[in-house]
N, C-alpha and C positions, 0 to 999 in steps of 0.2 A: 915426669909424673904430673898428672892432672891434679889440680887442687879440688878437694872435695868440699862441698857446701855442708857445714855442720848443722845448719838449721833444718828442721823438719818441715814438711809442707804445712802441717797443722800450726806450727809456730809462725811461719810466714803469713798464713791466713789470719791468725789472731792479731799479728802486728798490723796487717793491712786493715783489719776491722777497727782496731784502736785508732789508727791514723784517720780513717774515714769519719769515725765518730767525733774525733777531736776537730777535724776540719769543718764538720757540719754543726758543731756547737753542742752536740749532745752530752759530751763529757768535758771536764776541765783538764788542764795540763797536769794538775796535781792528781787527779783521778788516774790518769795514764801512768804517772810515775809510781803511784801506789800499786797498780796492777802489775807493773814491771818489777816490783820489789825494791823500789827506790824511795828515799825519804821525800816528802812533799817540800816544795820550796816556798818560803814565806812570801817572796816577791812575785811568785807565779800566781797572781790573783785571778782566779776563774779561768776563762778561756780567751784572753785577749792578747796572747803572745803570738808573734809572727813566727812561722816555721820556715 
């Protein structure tokens, strides 16, 4: 049986947009975490983490 991808195209697009915004410096790591429903990290200060 083939594996099915459980993500929807809209979810993939939203993730890609978040990644591009993060890479371009428009949003911070913690902003992305909050949008994904995760708690912000105190050590993830602004957008200076390497992906």
